[in-house]
N, C-alpha and C positions, 0 to 999 in steps of 0.2 A: 527613315534612314537608319535608326538604331537597330530595328528588326533586321534590315538587310545585312548589316555588319554582324549581327549575332548569328544569322543563318550561315554566313560565310565562315564565321569563326568556328562553328560546330563542324562544318565540312573540313576546314583546314586542320582542326584539331584531330579529327579522325585520321586524315592522311598522315599528319605529322606523328601521331602516336604509333602508327604502324612501323615507321622507320627509326624513330628516336630510341636511343638507349638511355636517355636521361630520365631515370626513374628514382622515386623516393626509396630509401633503404629500410625505413621502418615506419610503423604507424605513429602519427603524432597529431597533436591538436594545435592549430594556429588560433590565437586569440586576437581579435581586432577590437581594440578599445575605442571609446569615444575620443575623437581628436586624432586618431592614427591616420597618417597619409599613405598614399600608395608607395612612397619611398620607404616608409616605416615597414610596410608589409614586405617589400623586397628585401630589406635588411634582415628581417626576421627569418625569411626563407633562405637567405644566403648562408645563415648560420647552420642550416641543414644541407648545405651544398646544393640548393635548388635555385636555378636561375631561369628567368623568363626570357624567351627569344624576343627579338625586336617586334615580331608580329603581335605578340601579346601586349606589349607596351603601346603599340599604335592603336589597337582595339580599345584598350582602357581609356586612352586619350580621346579618341573619336566619339566614344559613347558617354564621355564625361564620368565614367565609372571611377576614374582615378580620384575624383573629388567627391564621390558619393558612395563610399564604402559602407557596407552593411555591418553594423556592430554585431559581434557574435563569436562563437567558437566554431571553427571549421575542422572537421575530422578528415584527415588524409590517410589513405591506406598505403602500404608499402609498395604496391604495384602502380600507384598513380604516377602518371608522367607530369612534367611541369605544365603542360597544356591542360591536362585534366584538373590539376590543382587550380590553375588560373580560371578555368571554366566554372568551378565550384564557387569561387569568389565572385566572379562576374554575375552569376545567376543567384546569388544570395543563398547558397545551399548550406545553411548553418546546421550545426549539430546541436540537438537539444539534450539537456540532462533530464533524468527522470527519477521520480520518487515512487517506489512501489510499496503500497501498504496492503499486506495480505489480510484476507478475512480470518478472523480469529487470532490475530497477532496481538502481542503486547508492544507498547511503544519502544521498549528497549530492543526489540527485534529488528527495527529499521532506523532507529535513531541512536546517537551516542548520548551519554549522560549530559555532556556539555550542551548538546542541541536541545535536549529536553528542558534543562535549566534555563537556557536562553529563551525558549518559547514561553515558559511559565512567567519569566520576567517581562517578556513582550506583552503578554496578556494580563499581567498583574494577578496571576494565580498563586495564592499563598501555599495551599497544600498541593504540591506538584506531583499529582498522580494523574496522568493523561490517558491511561488505558480506558478504551471504550469511546473516546471522544474524537477519534479520527476515522473518517469514512474510508473503508477499504477501496482502493482504486489505484490507477497509475496517473501520476501528475507530472506533466512535462513543463520544463521551465528553462530559462537561459541563465548563463553564468552571472549576469549583472543583477538578477532579481534577488531581493532579500529573501533568504531561505525561510525566515519566520512568516513571511507573507504567503509563501507556497504552502507551508504547514497550516496557515490560517484558512486557506481554501478548503483543505480537508476537514478542518475543525468546524468551520461554519456549515459545510455541507452536512456533516453528521448531525449538528444541532438542528438544522432545518428539517431533515427527515424525522428526527426525534420529536420535534415540536408538532409537526404535521400529524404524526400517528398518535401522539399522546392526546391531541385534541379529538381524535376519533375513538379513543379508548373508552369503553363503557364498563370496565371491570373495576368494581369498588375495592378490590384487593390492592390495586396500584394507586398509591397516594400521590405520586409525583412523577415527573418525566425521568428522574434519575432511576427510580425503581424499574421503570419500563426498560431503560437502557441496561440495567443490571440483568434483568430477565433475558433480554435479547442476547447479552454477552454469554450467558450460560447456554442458551439454545445453540449459539454459534459453535461452542466448543463440544457440545454433546451430540450434534446431529448434522446431517447433510440437508440440502434444500428439500428433498422429497419427504423428510419426516419432521421438519421443523414445527409445523402446527401441532402435530401429534405429541411431540416432546413438550411443547409449550403447554398443552392440555394437562400433562402429568404434573408439571410444576405448579400450575394454578390449582389442580385438585389437591395436591399436598398442602399448599398454603391454606386452602379453604378448610382443611381438616386439622390445621395446626400441627401437621407432621413435619419433622425435620426433612429437609430436601435430600440429604444423603447423596450428594452428587460429587463424583470423584474430581471433576475438573475444578471445583471450588477449592477442594483440599490441596490439589496440586499447585494452584495459584499461590497458596499461602506457604508453600514449602520453598525455602531459599535454596537456590542451586539444585533444583530437582533433577535427578539423574535418569528419569524415565521409568523407574521402578517404584510403584506405589505399594507401600507396605502397611501392615496392621498398625505399626508404630505411628505412621503418618496419620492414620485415621483416629488415633487416640491422643494425638498431640494437640493441645489447645492453642488455637489462634483465631483471629476474627473471621477467617475464611473457611474454617472447618465446619461444613454443613452437616457432618455426622454428630457434632457436639452442640452446635448452635442452632437455635430456631430461626425461622425467617430467612431473609435474603442476606447475602454478604454485604459489607458496607459500601463497596464500590464495584464497578464492572470488572470482569476478569479477562476481557478481550475486547478487540475492536469488532463489533458485529456488523454484518452486512445488512443491506436494506431488507433482504428476505427474512433475516432473523428479527429485525424490528417489526416487520409486518406480522410475523408469526406471534410475537409477544403481544401484539394488538388484537389479532384474530386467532386465538388458540382453538384447536379442535374441541368439540363438545363430546366428551366420552367419560368413562368411569375408571380408566387406567390410573394406577398409582405407582407402578414400577416399570422399568424397562432395562433390558440387558442386551449388550451387543452380540449379534449373531455373526455378522460379517460387515465389511465396510459399507457404511450408509444404510444399514439394515439392522433393526432391533426387534426383540421379542417383548411385547407389552403384556402386562398382567394387571388384574384388578385386585389381587390379594397376595399376601406374602408366601403362602404355600405354593402357588403356581410360579411365583417369581423365583423361589428357591429351586424349584425343579428346572426352570429355564436356565438358571445360573449353572446348575450341575450339568445340564445338557450342552450348553454353549461355551462355558468358560473353564470348567474344572479340568477338562482334558487338554487344554491348550498349553 
């Protein structure tokens, strides 16, 4: 019986929407909270000068939808008619919020300081540096969900991937899962997917030879309010992330690495390269010695 009324409602909605001039004037979100009645919904809509015809009220009553409203946020466009608005509510067409965590991002790129502090308190994290610990992805959620729980999904997913690949790691240079994450975070900033294992090989080769990493992205991470222009002064300024001055790995991850970067940190290419310089987007020139590297820098960077 309900299906019959729904079919008829769709048909009548189509006919009605052709002739009606009763349209919403602007985009807006209707929030239906727990305990809201059909009368509450009508009152909220009336404040937007949107009113349901009697046909809609009858359909909601016959289908018992007036007593079984789906909690959620409903997004209505400025061209939606009152019947189209009613149909979205009737069919539980809720609008989902989303959190996008980009690959290679820092936490402050997609979270406010207040949200970061709240999550650290939620997880009882004393040293509140979360960079590296969120898995890059898009996470959908509804308005009533605890945002810390949404973040925790990204947090737990990253830790799960990290634990899985650390257990597969056979490189003695990596002493714990944090170091693997740090290496992955550098790989993410320095390369695209096609060259990640190759760049990983360079990092491990330099660590094996006790060479300073001398990687620009680590220096940039340590520069407060970096303006996009890396200078010689930056390279000579002492801080914990300056891999031109410090040996070994930086103390924490410098970005949120993708799964591909974590894989590359676990399975680096086996080669003798110690240097690389950018030729173009996602493509580097690799060298085994400083002489060749210097020539590559002159060829690909000096004239830019």
